[in-house]
PDB file with one MODEL, atoms N, CA, C and O in Angstrom:
MODEL        1
ATOM      1  N   MET A   1       0.784  -1.171  -0.066  1.00  0.00           N
ATOM      2  CA  MET A   1       0.016  -0.137  -0.005  1.00  0.00           C
ATOM      3  C   MET A   1       0.769   1.150   0.001  1.00  0.00           C
ATOM      4  O   MET A   1       1.769   1.264   0.709  1.00  0.00           O
ATOM      5  N   LYS A   2       0.366   2.072  -0.711  1.00  0.00           N
ATOM      6  CA  LYS A   2       1.435   3.159  -1.059  1.00  0.00           C
ATOM      7  C   LYS A   2       1.060   4.595   0.097  1.00  0.00           C
ATOM      8  O   LYS A   2      -0.096   4.740   0.494  1.00  0.00           O
ATOM      9  N   PRO A   3       1.994   5.406   0.463  1.00  0.00           N
ATOM     10  CA  PRO A   3       1.756   6.262   1.528  1.00  0.00           C
ATOM     11  C   PRO A   3       0.877   7.257   0.758  1.00  0.00           C
ATOM     12  O   PRO A   3       0.650   7.297  -0.451  1.00  0.00           O
ATOM     13  N   GLN A   4       0.284   8.323   2.083  1.00  0.00           N
ATOM     14  CA  GLN A   4      -0.781   8.948   1.281  1.00  0.00           C
ATOM     15  C   GLN A   4      -0.016   9.988   1.370  1.00  0.00           C
ATOM     16  O   GLN A   4       0.816  10.141   2.264  1.00  0.00           O
ATOM     17  N   ARG A   5      -0.324  11.098   0.092  1.00  0.00           N
ATOM     18  CA  ARG A   5       0.256  12.436  -0.454  1.00  0.00           C
ATOM     19  C   ARG A   5      -0.560  13.363   0.691  1.00  0.00           C
ATOM     20  O   ARG A   5      -1.776  13.259   0.854  1.00  0.00           O
ATOM     21  N   ILE A   6       0.172  14.154   1.352  1.00  0.00           N
ATOM     22  CA  ILE A   6      -0.312  15.334   2.095  1.00  0.00           C
ATOM     23  C   ILE A   6      -1.376  16.035   0.753  1.00  0.00           C
ATOM     24  O   ILE A   6      -0.911  16.360  -0.340  1.00  0.00           O
ATOM     25  N   THR A   7      -2.574  16.141   1.056  1.00  0.00           N
ATOM     26  CA  THR A   7      -3.224  17.185   0.020  1.00  0.00           C
ATOM     27  C   THR A   7      -3.226  18.414   0.133  1.00  0.00           C
ATOM     28  O   THR A   7      -4.018  19.018  -0.590  1.00  0.00           O
ATOM     29  N   ASN A   8      -2.537  19.037   0.868  1.00  0.00           N
ATOM     30  CA  ASN A   8      -2.461  20.830   1.140  1.00  0.00           C
ATOM     31  C   ASN A   8      -0.957  21.115   0.651  1.00  0.00           C
ATOM     32  O   ASN A   8      -0.484  22.252   0.622  1.00  0.00           O
ATOM     33  N   GLY A   9      -0.221  19.899   0.252  1.00  0.00           N
ATOM     34  CA  GLY A   9       1.297  20.292  -0.165  1.00  0.00           C
ATOM     35  C   GLY A   9       2.089  20.333   0.851  1.00  0.00           C
ATOM     36  O   GLY A   9       3.307  20.248   0.692  1.00  0.00           O
ATOM     37  N   ARG A  10       1.502  20.476   2.114  1.00  0.00           N
ATOM     38  CA  ARG A  10       2.717  20.859   3.230  1.00  0.00           C
ATOM     39  C   ARG A  10       3.440  19.691   3.789  1.00  0.00           C
ATOM     40  O   ARG A  10       3.048  18.544   4.005  1.00  0.00           O
ATOM     41  N   LYS A  11       4.526  20.227   3.961  1.00  0.00           N
ATOM     42  CA  LYS A  11       5.045  18.550   4.568  1.00  0.00           C
ATOM     43  C   LYS A  11       4.860  18.594   6.019  1.00  0.00           C
ATOM     44  O   LYS A  11       4.549  19.565   6.709  1.00  0.00           O
ATOM     45  N   THR A  12       5.118  17.307   6.395  1.00  0.00           N
ATOM     46  CA  THR A  12       4.881  17.049   8.087  1.00  0.00           C
ATOM     47  C   THR A  12       5.914  17.684   8.631  1.00  0.00           C
ATOM     48  O   THR A  12       6.973  17.913   8.047  1.00  0.00           O
ATOM     49  N   HIS A  13       5.575  18.066  10.051  1.00  0.00           N
ATOM     50  CA  HIS A  13       6.553  18.790  10.729  1.00  0.00           C
ATOM     51  C   HIS A  13       7.655  17.683  11.374  1.00  0.00           C
ATOM     52  O   HIS A  13       7.560  16.467  11.208  1.00  0.00           O
ATOM     53  N   ILE A  14       8.525  18.235  12.003  1.00  0.00           N
ATOM     54  CA  ILE A  14       9.844  17.435  12.223  1.00  0.00           C
ATOM     55  C   ILE A  14       9.578  16.352  12.902  1.00  0.00           C
ATOM     56  O   ILE A  14      10.308  15.404  12.617  1.00  0.00           O
ATOM     57  N   ASN A  15       8.560  16.110  13.932  1.00  0.00           N
ATOM     58  CA  ASN A  15       8.339  14.867  14.438  1.00  0.00           C
ATOM     59  C   ASN A  15       8.563  13.499  14.144  1.00  0.00           C
ATOM     60  O   ASN A  15       9.406  12.692  14.536  1.00  0.00           O
ATOM     61  N   MET A  16       7.436  13.422  13.218  1.00  0.00           N
ATOM     62  CA  MET A  16       7.604  12.017  12.562  1.00  0.00           C
ATOM     63  C   MET A  16       8.803  11.782  11.782  1.00  0.00           C
ATOM     64  O   MET A  16       9.345  10.687  11.931  1.00  0.00           O
ATOM     65  N   THR A  17       9.348  12.674  10.921  1.00  0.00           N
ATOM     66  CA  THR A  17      10.473  12.546  10.025  1.00  0.00           C
ATOM     67  C   THR A  17      11.567  12.001  10.863  1.00  0.00           C
ATOM     68  O   THR A  17      12.152  10.920  10.797  1.00  0.00           O
ATOM     69  N   ASN A  18      11.728  13.197  11.819  1.00  0.00           N
ATOM     70  CA  ASN A  18      12.835  13.031  12.405  1.00  0.00           C
ATOM     71  C   ASN A  18      12.998  11.403  13.575  1.00  0.00           C
ATOM     72  O   ASN A  18      14.091  10.921  13.872  1.00  0.00           O
ATOM     73  N   GLN A  19      11.895  10.942  13.961  1.00  0.00           N
ATOM     74  CA  GLN A  19      11.814   9.824  14.435  1.00  0.00           C
ATOM     75  C   GLN A  19      11.972   8.587  13.725  1.00  0.00           C
ATOM     76  O   GLN A  19      12.559   7.617  14.206  1.00  0.00           O
ATOM     77  N   LEU A  20      11.402   8.616  12.468  1.00  0.00           N
ATOM     78  CA  LEU A  20      11.632   7.585  11.565  1.00  0.00           C
ATOM     79  C   LEU A  20      12.916   7.391  11.106  1.00  0.00           C
ATOM     80  O   LEU A  20      13.418   6.271  11.007  1.00  0.00           O
ATOM     81  N   ARG A  21      13.577   8.605  10.767  1.00  0.00           N
ATOM     82  CA  ARG A  21      15.233   8.714  10.570  1.00  0.00           C
ATOM     83  C   ARG A  21      16.022   8.155  11.852  1.00  0.00           C
ATOM     84  O   ARG A  21      16.856   7.252  11.787  1.00  0.00           O
ATOM     85  N   ASN A  22      15.664   8.776  12.951  1.00  0.00           N
ATOM     86  CA  ASN A  22      16.248   8.361  14.251  1.00  0.00           C
ATOM     87  C   ASN A  22      16.548   6.715  14.466  1.00  0.00           C
ATOM     88  O   ASN A  22      17.594   6.085  14.619  1.00  0.00           O
ATOM     89  N   LEU A  23      14.933   6.270  14.397  1.00  0.00           N
ATOM     90  CA  LEU A  23      15.177   4.800  14.216  1.00  0.00           C
ATOM     91  C   LEU A  23      15.759   4.066  13.405  1.00  0.00           C
ATOM     92  O   LEU A  23      16.525   3.179  13.781  1.00  0.00           O
ATOM     93  N   ARG A  24      15.478   4.327  12.057  1.00  0.00           N
ATOM     94  CA  ARG A  24      16.213   3.784  11.227  1.00  0.00           C
ATOM     95  C   ARG A  24      17.922   4.043  11.363  1.00  0.00           C
ATOM     96  O   ARG A  24      18.615   3.232  10.749  1.00  0.00           O
ATOM     97  N   LEU A  25      18.507   4.936  11.998  1.00  0.00           N
ATOM     98  CA  LEU A  25      19.845   4.978  11.940  1.00  0.00           C
ATOM     99  C   LEU A  25      20.226   4.228  13.276  1.00  0.00           C
ATOM    100  O   LEU A  25      21.293   3.644  13.088  1.00  0.00           O
ATOM    101  N   ASP A  26      19.793   4.045  14.443  1.00  0.00           N
ATOM    102  CA  ASP A  26      19.805   3.545  15.693  1.00  0.00           C
ATOM    103  C   ASP A  26      20.215   1.919  15.020  1.00  0.00           C
ATOM    104  O   ASP A  26      21.111   1.182  15.431  1.00  0.00           O
ATOM    105  N   ARG A  27      19.383   1.689  14.030  1.00  0.00           N
ATOM    106  CA  ARG A  27      19.485   0.207  13.332  1.00  0.00           C
ATOM    107  C   ARG A  27      20.589   0.151  12.460  1.00  0.00           C
ATOM    108  O   ARG A  27      20.855  -0.971  12.029  1.00  0.00           O
ATOM    109  N   LYS A  28      21.293   1.087  12.097  1.00  0.00           N
ATOM    110  CA  LYS A  28      22.296   0.804  11.283  1.00  0.00           C
ATOM    111  C   LYS A  28      22.064   0.549   9.860  1.00  0.00           C
ATOM    112  O   LYS A  28      22.855   0.025   9.076  1.00  0.00           O
ATOM    113  N   MET A  29      20.592   1.090   9.564  1.00  0.00           N
ATOM    114  CA  MET A  29      20.054   1.135   8.079  1.00  0.00           C
ATOM    115  C   MET A  29      20.175   2.325   7.371  1.00  0.00           C
ATOM    116  O   MET A  29      20.220   3.448   7.872  1.00  0.00           O
ATOM    117  N   THR A  30      20.233   1.997   6.003  1.00  0.00           N
ATOM    118  CA  THR A  30      20.251   2.736   4.944  1.00  0.00           C
ATOM    119  C   THR A  30      18.846   2.922   4.519  1.00  0.00           C
ATOM    120  O   THR A  30      18.109   1.970   4.776  1.00  0.00           O
ATOM    121  N   GLN A  31      18.198   4.163   3.794  1.00  0.00           N
ATOM    122  CA  GLN A  31      16.946   4.148   3.471  1.00  0.00           C
ATOM    123  C   GLN A  31      16.996   2.944   2.489  1.00  0.00           C
ATOM    124  O   GLN A  31      16.020   2.201   2.385  1.00  0.00           O
ATOM    125  N   ALA A  32      17.989   2.774   1.861  1.00  0.00           N
ATOM    126  CA  ALA A  32      17.506   1.509   0.552  1.00  0.00           C
ATOM    127  C   ALA A  32      17.450   0.244   1.207  1.00  0.00           C
ATOM    128  O   ALA A  32      16.824  -0.594   0.558  1.00  0.00           O
ATOM    129  N   THR A  33      17.948  -0.181   2.376  1.00  0.00           N
ATOM    130  CA  THR A  33      17.865  -1.150   3.216  1.00  0.00           C
ATOM    131  C   THR A  33      16.587  -1.183   3.495  1.00  0.00           C
ATOM    132  O   THR A  33      15.899  -2.113   3.072  1.00  0.00           O
ATOM    133  N   LEU A  34      16.073  -0.213   4.225  1.00  0.00           N
ATOM    134  CA  LEU A  34      14.719  -0.412   4.801  1.00  0.00           C
ATOM    135  C   LEU A  34      13.752  -0.304   3.814  1.00  0.00           C
ATOM    136  O   LEU A  34      12.649  -0.809   4.021  1.00  0.00           O
ATOM    137  N   ALA A  35      13.952   0.187   2.928  1.00  0.00           N
ATOM    138  CA  ALA A  35      12.697   0.256   1.713  1.00  0.00           C
ATOM    139  C   ALA A  35      12.583  -1.038   1.362  1.00  0.00           C
ATOM    140  O   ALA A  35      11.435  -1.481   1.335  1.00  0.00           O
ATOM    141  N   GLU A  36      13.588  -1.859   1.049  1.00  0.00           N
ATOM    142  CA  GLU A  36      13.790  -3.316   0.251  1.00  0.00           C
ATOM    143  C   GLU A  36      13.017  -4.034   1.351  1.00  0.00           C
ATOM    144  O   GLU A  36      12.047  -4.719   1.027  1.00  0.00           O
ATOM    145  N   LYS A  37      13.379  -3.926   2.635  1.00  0.00           N
ATOM    146  CA  LYS A  37      12.676  -4.809   3.826  1.00  0.00           C
ATOM    147  C   LYS A  37      11.120  -4.676   3.731  1.00  0.00           C
ATOM    148  O   LYS A  37      10.377  -5.650   3.847  1.00  0.00           O
ATOM    149  N   LEU A  38      10.668  -3.357   3.504  1.00  0.00           N
ATOM    150  CA  LEU A  38       9.278  -2.701   3.257  1.00  0.00           C
ATOM    151  C   LEU A  38       8.641  -3.269   1.764  1.00  0.00           C
ATOM    152  O   LEU A  38       7.429  -3.396   1.589  1.00  0.00           O
ATOM    153  N   LYS A  39       9.262  -3.461   1.136  1.00  0.00           N
ATOM    154  CA  LYS A  39       8.928  -3.904  -0.365  1.00  0.00           C
ATOM    155  C   LYS A  39       8.275  -2.531  -0.959  1.00  0.00           C
ATOM    156  O   LYS A  39       7.211  -2.575  -1.578  1.00  0.00           O
ATOM    157  N   ILE A  40       8.861  -1.510  -0.770  1.00  0.00           N
ATOM    158  CA  ILE A  40       8.463  -0.309  -1.514  1.00  0.00           C
ATOM    159  C   ILE A  40       9.704   0.448  -1.841  1.00  0.00           C
ATOM    160  O   ILE A  40      10.588   0.470  -0.985  1.00  0.00           O
ATOM    161  N   PRO A  41       9.892   1.100  -3.021  1.00  0.00           N
ATOM    162  CA  PRO A  41      10.845   1.986  -3.848  1.00  0.00           C
ATOM    163  C   PRO A  41      11.489   2.747  -2.500  1.00  0.00           C
ATOM    164  O   PRO A  41      10.938   3.071  -1.448  1.00  0.00           O
ATOM    165  N   ARG A  42      12.980   2.915  -2.983  1.00  0.00           N
ATOM    166  CA  ARG A  42      13.587   3.625  -2.178  1.00  0.00           C
ATOM    167  C   ARG A  42      13.055   5.131  -1.981  1.00  0.00           C
ATOM    168  O   ARG A  42      13.093   5.714  -0.898  1.00  0.00           O
ATOM    169  N   GLY A  43      12.597   5.633  -3.071  1.00  0.00           N
ATOM    170  CA  GLY A  43      12.252   7.074  -3.322  1.00  0.00           C
ATOM    171  C   GLY A  43      11.012   7.243  -2.528  1.00  0.00           C
ATOM    172  O   GLY A  43      10.886   8.311  -1.928  1.00  0.00           O
ATOM    173  N   THR A  44       9.973   6.250  -2.423  1.00  0.00           N
ATOM    174  CA  THR A  44       8.913   6.316  -1.650  1.00  0.00           C
ATOM    175  C   THR A  44       8.951   6.372  -0.327  1.00  0.00           C
ATOM    176  O   THR A  44       8.113   6.944   0.370  1.00  0.00           O
ATOM    177  N   TYR A  45      10.235   5.592   0.190  1.00  0.00           N
ATOM    178  CA  TYR A  45      10.630   5.932   1.782  1.00  0.00           C
ATOM    179  C   TYR A  45      10.981   7.143   2.207  1.00  0.00           C
ATOM    180  O   TYR A  45      10.673   7.763   3.225  1.00  0.00           O
ATOM    181  N   ALA A  46      11.863   7.481   1.038  1.00  0.00           N
ATOM    182  CA  ALA A  46      12.362   9.063   1.117  1.00  0.00           C
ATOM    183  C   ALA A  46      11.181   9.935   1.255  1.00  0.00           C
ATOM    184  O   ALA A  46      11.191  10.911   2.005  1.00  0.00           O
ATOM    185  N   THR A  47      10.347   9.658   0.669  1.00  0.00           N
ATOM    186  CA  THR A  47       9.316  10.871   1.030  1.00  0.00           C
ATOM    187  C   THR A  47       8.569  10.916   2.409  1.00  0.00           C
ATOM    188  O   THR A  47       8.278  11.939   3.027  1.00  0.00           O
ATOM    189  N   LEU A  48       8.331   9.721   2.750  1.00  0.00           N
ATOM    190  CA  LEU A  48       8.367   9.269   4.235  1.00  0.00           C
ATOM    191  C   LEU A  48       8.919  10.091   5.190  1.00  0.00           C
ATOM    192  O   LEU A  48       8.237  10.828   5.902  1.00  0.00           O
ATOM    193  N   GLU A  49      10.280   9.994   5.253  1.00  0.00           N
ATOM    194  CA  GLU A  49      11.274  10.534   6.036  1.00  0.00           C
ATOM    195  C   GLU A  49      11.345  11.878   6.040  1.00  0.00           C
ATOM    196  O   GLU A  49      11.479  12.561   7.055  1.00  0.00           O
ATOM    197  N   SER A  50      11.250  12.323   4.813  1.00  0.00           N
ATOM    198  CA  SER A  50      11.067  13.612   4.608  1.00  0.00           C
ATOM    199  C   SER A  50      10.205  14.622   4.745  1.00  0.00           C
ATOM    200  O   SER A  50      10.293  15.846   4.653  1.00  0.00           O
ATOM    201  N   GLY A  51       9.081  13.617   5.059  1.00  0.00           N
ATOM    202  CA  GLY A  51       7.449  14.309   5.602  1.00  0.00           C
ATOM    203  C   GLY A  51       6.877  14.825   4.338  1.00  0.00           C
ATOM    204  O   GLY A  51       6.007  15.670   4.548  1.00  0.00           O
ATOM    205  N   VAL A  52       7.123  14.551   2.974  1.00  0.00           N
ATOM    206  CA  VAL A  52       6.495  15.074   1.639  1.00  0.00           C
ATOM    207  C   VAL A  52       5.233  13.920   2.080  1.00  0.00           C
ATOM    208  O   VAL A  52       4.165  14.526   2.174  1.00  0.00           O
ATOM    209  N   CYS A  53       5.123  12.844   2.290  1.00  0.00           N
ATOM    210  CA  CYS A  53       4.076  11.691   2.244  1.00  0.00           C
ATOM    211  C   CYS A  53       3.809  11.312   3.853  1.00  0.00           C
ATOM    212  O   CYS A  53       4.710  11.206   4.685  1.00  0.00           O
ATOM    213  N   LEU A  54       2.318  11.123   4.129  1.00  0.00           N
ATOM    214  CA  LEU A  54       2.208  10.554   5.915  1.00  0.00           C
ATOM    215  C   LEU A  54       1.971   8.726   5.137  1.00  0.00           C
ATOM    216  O   LEU A  54       1.221   8.493   4.190  1.00  0.00           O
ATOM    217  N   PRO A  55       2.558   8.011   5.634  1.00  0.00           N
ATOM    218  CA  PRO A  55       2.155   6.447   5.560  1.00  0.00           C
ATOM    219  C   PRO A  55       1.047   6.130   6.086  1.00  0.00           C
ATOM    220  O   PRO A  55       0.550   6.494   7.152  1.00  0.00           O
ATOM    221  N   THR A  56       0.602   5.300   5.144  1.00  0.00           N
ATOM    222  CA  THR A  56      -0.512   4.407   5.448  1.00  0.00           C
ATOM    223  C   THR A  56      -0.575   3.535   7.142  1.00  0.00           C
ATOM    224  O   THR A  56       0.514   3.282   7.658  1.00  0.00           O
ATOM    225  N   THR A  57      -1.605   3.216   7.742  1.00  0.00           N
ATOM    226  CA  THR A  57      -1.365   2.241   8.699  1.00  0.00           C
ATOM    227  C   THR A  57      -0.730   1.258   8.545  1.00  0.00           C
ATOM    228  O   THR A  57       0.014   0.864   9.443  1.00  0.00           O
ATOM    229  N   GLU A  58      -0.855   0.587   7.345  1.00  0.00           N
ATOM    230  CA  GLU A  58      -0.260  -0.423   6.989  1.00  0.00           C
ATOM    231  C   GLU A  58       1.299  -0.669   7.045  1.00  0.00           C
ATOM    232  O   GLU A  58       1.993  -1.547   7.557  1.00  0.00           O
ATOM    233  N   VAL A  59       1.590   0.578   6.237  1.00  0.00           N
ATOM    234  CA  VAL A  59       3.231   0.997   5.632  1.00  0.00           C
ATOM    235  C   VAL A  59       3.565   0.975   7.241  1.00  0.00           C
ATOM    236  O   VAL A  59       4.319   0.071   7.601  1.00  0.00           O
ATOM    237  N   LEU A  60       2.984   2.057   8.436  1.00  0.00           N
ATOM    238  CA  LEU A  60       3.457   2.329   9.684  1.00  0.00           C
ATOM    239  C   LEU A  60       3.688   0.939  10.251  1.00  0.00           C
ATOM    240  O   LEU A  60       4.829   0.621  10.588  1.00  0.00           O
ATOM    241  N   ASN A  61       2.592   0.025  10.385  1.00  0.00           N
ATOM    242  CA  ASN A  61       2.828  -1.361  10.822  1.00  0.00           C
ATOM    243  C   ASN A  61       3.891  -2.084  10.385  1.00  0.00           C
ATOM    244  O   ASN A  61       4.422  -2.886  11.152  1.00  0.00           O
ATOM    245  N   ASP A  62       4.367  -1.901   9.052  1.00  0.00           N
ATOM    246  CA  ASP A  62       5.419  -2.752   8.475  1.00  0.00           C
ATOM    247  C   ASP A  62       6.454  -2.472   9.242  1.00  0.00           C
ATOM    248  O   ASP A  62       7.103  -3.245   9.946  1.00  0.00           O
ATOM    249  N   ILE A  63       6.612  -1.104   9.049  1.00  0.00           N
ATOM    250  CA  ILE A  63       7.914   0.187   9.381  1.00  0.00           C
ATOM    251  C   ILE A  63       8.287  -0.399  10.941  1.00  0.00           C
ATOM    252  O   ILE A  63       9.463  -0.495  11.292  1.00  0.00           O
ATOM    253  N   THR A  64       7.107  -0.797  11.877  1.00  0.00           N
ATOM    254  CA  THR A  64       7.375  -0.753  13.425  1.00  0.00           C
ATOM    255  C   THR A  64       7.877  -2.327  13.448  1.00  0.00           C
ATOM    256  O   THR A  64       8.647  -2.719  14.326  1.00  0.00           O
ATOM    257  N   HIS A  65       7.435  -3.094  12.530  1.00  0.00           N
ATOM    258  CA  HIS A  65       7.994  -4.472  12.279  1.00  0.00           C
ATOM    259  C   HIS A  65       9.154  -4.802  11.849  1.00  0.00           C
ATOM    260  O   HIS A  65       9.762  -5.710  12.415  1.00  0.00           O
ATOM    261  N   VAL A  66       9.643  -4.204  10.876  1.00  0.00           N
ATOM    262  CA  VAL A  66      10.771  -4.197  10.704  1.00  0.00           C
ATOM    263  C   VAL A  66      11.907  -3.449  11.590  1.00  0.00           C
ATOM    264  O   VAL A  66      13.038  -3.896  11.781  1.00  0.00           O
ATOM    265  N   LEU A  67      11.464  -2.396  12.025  1.00  0.00           N
ATOM    266  CA  LEU A  67      12.502  -1.703  12.839  1.00  0.00           C
ATOM    267  C   LEU A  67      12.528  -2.354  14.540  1.00  0.00           C
ATOM    268  O   LEU A  67      13.397  -2.101  15.374  1.00  0.00           O
ATOM    269  N   ARG A  68      11.557  -3.065  14.697  1.00  0.00           N
ATOM    270  CA  ARG A  68      11.469  -3.598  16.094  1.00  0.00           C
ATOM    271  C   ARG A  68      11.305  -2.704  17.074  1.00  0.00           C
ATOM    272  O   ARG A  68      12.072  -2.517  18.019  1.00  0.00           O
ATOM    273  N   CYS A  69      10.184  -2.087  16.819  1.00  0.00           N
ATOM    274  CA  CYS A  69      10.238  -0.850  17.695  1.00  0.00           C
ATOM    275  C   CYS A  69       8.503  -1.131  18.267  1.00  0.00           C
ATOM    276  O   CYS A  69       7.775  -2.117  18.150  1.00  0.00           O
ATOM    277  N   HIS A  70       8.371  -0.330  18.648  1.00  0.00           N
ATOM    278  CA  HIS A  70       6.698  -0.301  19.494  1.00  0.00           C
ATOM    279  C   HIS A  70       6.153   0.907  18.522  1.00  0.00           C
ATOM    280  O   HIS A  70       6.811   1.851  18.086  1.00  0.00           O
ATOM    281  N   PRO A  71       4.661   0.587  18.290  1.00  0.00           N
ATOM    282  CA  PRO A  71       4.440   1.415  17.381  1.00  0.00           C
ATOM    283  C   PRO A  71       4.315   2.866  17.941  1.00  0.00           C
ATOM    284  O   PRO A  71       4.415   3.864  17.227  1.00  0.00           O
ATOM    285  N   GLU A  72       4.098   2.890  19.224  1.00  0.00           N
ATOM    286  CA  GLU A  72       3.935   4.541  19.715  1.00  0.00           C
ATOM    287  C   GLU A  72       5.135   4.947  19.679  1.00  0.00           C
ATOM    288  O   GLU A  72       5.112   6.162  19.875  1.00  0.00           O
ATOM    289  N   GLU A  73       6.175   4.580  19.534  1.00  0.00           N
ATOM    290  CA  GLU A  73       7.506   5.438  18.997  1.00  0.00           C
ATOM    291  C   GLU A  73       7.534   6.023  17.702  1.00  0.00           C
ATOM    292  O   GLU A  73       8.455   6.755  17.339  1.00  0.00           O
ATOM    293  N   VAL A  74       6.424   5.687  16.898  1.00  0.00           N
ATOM    294  CA  VAL A  74       6.543   6.449  15.589  1.00  0.00           C
ATOM    295  C   VAL A  74       5.093   6.880  15.513  1.00  0.00           C
ATOM    296  O   VAL A  74       4.839   7.909  14.888  1.00  0.00           O
ATOM    297  N   TYR A  75       4.038   6.140  16.135  1.00  0.00           N
ATOM    298  CA  TYR A  75       2.481   6.683  15.845  1.00  0.00           C
ATOM    299  C   TYR A  75       2.463   8.259  16.719  1.00  0.00           C
ATOM    300  O   TYR A  75       2.050   9.257  16.129  1.00  0.00           O
ATOM    301  N   THR A  76       2.882   8.329  17.955  1.00  0.00           N
ATOM    302  CA  THR A  76       2.831   9.366  18.864  1.00  0.00           C
ATOM    303  C   THR A  76       3.183  10.482  17.988  1.00  0.00           C
ATOM    304  O   THR A  76       2.537  11.528  18.056  1.00  0.00           O
ATOM    305  N   SER A  77       4.119  10.349  17.200  1.00  0.00           N
ATOM    306  CA  SER A  77       4.687  11.909  16.715  1.00  0.00           C
ATOM    307  C   SER A  77       4.057  11.891  15.578  1.00  0.00           C
ATOM    308  O   SER A  77       3.941  13.036  15.139  1.00  0.00           O
ATOM    309  N   MET A  78       3.545  11.002  14.831  1.00  0.00           N
ATOM    310  CA  MET A  78       2.693  10.945  13.624  1.00  0.00           C
ATOM    311  C   MET A  78       1.268  11.976  14.110  1.00  0.00           C
ATOM    312  O   MET A  78       0.908  13.019  13.564  1.00  0.00           O
ATOM    313  N   TYR A  79       0.681  11.325  15.230  1.00  0.00           N
ATOM    314  CA  TYR A  79      -0.537  12.200  15.615  1.00  0.00           C
ATOM    315  C   TYR A  79      -0.318  13.569  15.736  1.00  0.00           C
ATOM    316  O   TYR A  79      -1.138  14.446  15.462  1.00  0.00           O
ATOM    317  N   LEU A  80       0.931  13.742  16.200  1.00  0.00           N
ATOM    318  CA  LEU A  80       1.118  15.307  16.630  1.00  0.00           C
ATOM    319  C   LEU A  80       1.190  15.896  15.207  1.00  0.00           C
ATOM    320  O   LEU A  80       0.614  16.966  15.012  1.00  0.00           O
ATOM    321  N   ASP A  81       1.678  15.449  14.457  1.00  0.00           N
ATOM    322  CA  ASP A  81       2.122  15.899  13.029  1.00  0.00           C
ATOM    323  C   ASP A  81       0.589  16.232  12.400  1.00  0.00           C
ATOM    324  O   ASP A  81       0.233  17.349  12.027  1.00  0.00           O
ATOM    325  N   ILE A  82      -0.105  15.206  12.373  1.00  0.00           N
ATOM    326  CA  ILE A  82      -1.288  15.223  11.540  1.00  0.00           C
ATOM    327  C   ILE A  82      -2.099  16.358  12.384  1.00  0.00           C
ATOM    328  O   ILE A  82      -2.633  17.255  11.732  1.00  0.00           O
ATOM    329  N   ILE A  83      -2.199  16.361  13.608  1.00  0.00           N
ATOM    330  CA  ILE A  83      -2.908  17.452  14.403  1.00  0.00           C
ATOM    331  C   ILE A  83      -2.415  19.209  13.939  1.00  0.00           C
ATOM    332  O   ILE A  83      -3.077  20.235  13.787  1.00  0.00           O
ATOM    333  N   LYS A  84      -0.789  18.863  13.813  1.00  0.00           N
ATOM    334  CA  LYS A  84      -0.600  20.560  13.079  1.00  0.00           C
ATOM    335  C   LYS A  84      -1.030  20.818  11.892  1.00  0.00           C
ATOM    336  O   LYS A  84      -1.401  21.960  11.618  1.00  0.00           O
ATOM    337  N   ILE A  85      -1.060  19.782  10.945  1.00  0.00           N
ATOM    338  CA  ILE A  85      -1.311  19.765   9.691  1.00  0.00           C
ATOM    339  C   ILE A  85      -2.753  20.180   9.537  1.00  0.00           C
ATOM    340  O   ILE A  85      -3.136  21.022   8.725  1.00  0.00           O
ATOM    341  N   GLU A  86      -3.525  19.517  10.386  1.00  0.00           N
ATOM    342  CA  GLU A  86      -5.298  19.818  10.552  1.00  0.00           C
ATOM    343  C   GLU A  86      -5.487  21.290  10.961  1.00  0.00           C
ATOM    344  O   GLU A  86      -6.485  21.958  10.689  1.00  0.00           O
ATOM    345  N   SER A  87      -4.365  21.732  11.676  1.00  0.00           N
ATOM    346  CA  SER A  87      -4.865  23.042  12.357  1.00  0.00           C
ATOM    347  C   SER A  87      -4.576  24.385  11.239  1.00  0.00           C
ATOM    348  O   SER A  87      -5.085  25.482  11.470  1.00  0.00           O
ATOM    349  N   TYR A  88      -3.874  24.196  10.253  1.00  0.00           N
ATOM    350  CA  TYR A  88      -4.028  25.116   9.342  1.00  0.00           C
ATOM    351  C   TYR A  88      -4.857  25.545   8.684  1.00  0.00           C
ATOM    352  O   TYR A  88      -4.610  26.462   7.900  1.00  0.00           O
TER     353      TYR A  88
ENDMDL
END
């Protein structure tokens, strides 16, 4: 399943994007390696990490499985980003 593009064209704020990057780097993975494990193109993963797209629930579940982290580690900051986007 593909990530959802933000309809208003705004990037998500720093919370989720930094969290995804930090989790990936803590596991000493490149974007390409993580994308391969998620079975998505590297460019698609890069849009998630850069905040251009929001991941679907399915993609977030896959990310937490591959990174072996608790969903809250990613979801909490994602929800904060969604709240910020909707408040514009």
